[in-house]
N, C-alpha and C positions, 0 to 999 in steps of 0.2 A: 617500164620496169616498175614492179611493185616493191615498195619499201615498207618495212615494219619498224616502228619505234616502240621500244618497251624498256622497262627497268630490268637490268641484268642482275639476277640473284648472285650473292657472293660466291657460291660454289661454282658458278659458270664464268667468273671474271678472268679465268686463265685464257679464255677465248679472245681477250683483248690484246694479248701479247704481240701479234703482228702489227696491229694498229699503233700500239705503244712504241714499238721500234721506229715506225715511220714518224710518229709525233716527236719523239726525242731527237731524231736526226734533223728534223725541220726546225726544232726549237734551239738546236745547238748554238746558233748564232746569237741568241739573246740570253743564254744561260751563262752564269759566271762560274759555276762549279766545275771542278776539274774532272770528276768521274761521274758518268751517268750509269745508273743501275741497269742491269739486264732487263729486257722486257718481261721476263718471267718473274723477276723480283718486283717489278712495278705492279704487275697483275696480282701477285701475292699480297702486296700491301693493300691494294684495293679490295681484295677478298677478305682481309682480316680487319680493315679499318672500321670501327664501330659507327662512324657517322657518314662515311662516303656512300653516295648513291650514284649509280651509273645508268644513264639512259643510253641504249644501244640502237643504232640504225643498221638494219641488215636487209639484204635483198631476199628474194623468194627462195634462194638456195641456202639461206642462213649464213651468208658470207658477211662478216662485219664490215660496214662501210664508214661508220663514224660513231663518235661517242661524245657525251657530255657528262662531266662529273659534278654533282650537286651536293650542297650541304644545306641543311635546314638549321637556321640560326635564330637565336633570340634577338629581337629588336627592342631593347630595353626601354627606351624613352616612351614608346607608345604601348608597351606591354603586349607586343605582337610577335610574330615570327616573320622571318624573311628568308629568301633563298640566296645562296651564293653559288654562282656558276664558276667553278674553279678552272676547269679545262674543257675545251671544245675542240674537236678535231674531226675532219673528214678526209678520208683517203684521197690523195691527189687525183687519181683516175675517176673519182666519183664527184668531184667538185663541179659547180655550175648547174647542179640539178635541184638545188633548193634544200639540200640535206641539213646544212647548218641552220638555216631558217626553221626547218621542221623540228630539229632538236630543241631549238630555243622555244618554239611554239609549244612543244610537249612539256618543257620545263615550266612555262607560263601557265599552261592548263593545270599542271600538278600544283603549282603555287596557289592558283585560285581555289582549287579544291581543298587545300590545306589552310587557306585564309592568310597567306603571306601578304605582307604590306607591299613588298617589292621584290624584284629579282635583280641582283647586281653582279658585276663581273669586272675584271681588269683585262687589258689587252696591251701587248707591247706597242710602243709608239710607232714602230716602223712596219707594223703588219697592215699594210695599205688595204689589202683585200678584205680582211676581217673588219677593219674600221669602216670601209665603204658599206658593208652590210649593216653593221651596227648603227650607222648614221641613218639608214633607211628605216630601221625597225624600232629604234630606242632613242631615248633622250640622253645626251651626255650629262653625266653627273657633275656636280660642282664640287668634287672632292679630289684631292691629290692623293696619290698612292706613294707610300714610303716603305722602306725595308731596312731592317737591321739584320745583317748577315751574321748569324750565330756560328755557322760553320762555313767558311769561305770556300772550302773544297766541295761542298755538297749543297750549294744554295743557288737560287735563281739570281 
């Protein structure tokens, strides 16, 4: 199977709705918020957000298989930029084919082209499959993640 990974322009991000529905259902166990937005609302947010960038993995029939949402951020201490991988998802039927790794490799290649100092991301503690991949391809950061929930009904 041939897979293409590319940046999805904002006007095409509605194509993510089916994947976003699967992602939200899967993440429901770790989300604290009471109400999850519709996949169409999620895609619309990605289409209009000025800083969100979306890498899409799709097959030869242009069926979306997975995505990575990236942000280009300032890394102030060293006066550089870095990348933040905020969400990474591969359709369950497409897992085990290296798509998550390929999406991360595409993000890394883009980061190198942009001069990022690093690419960082967070993962739920109980996502064993993701953690197993990340331990093979990355170094665990020596940082803790904290959150202040500003809207308990709509927050992670």
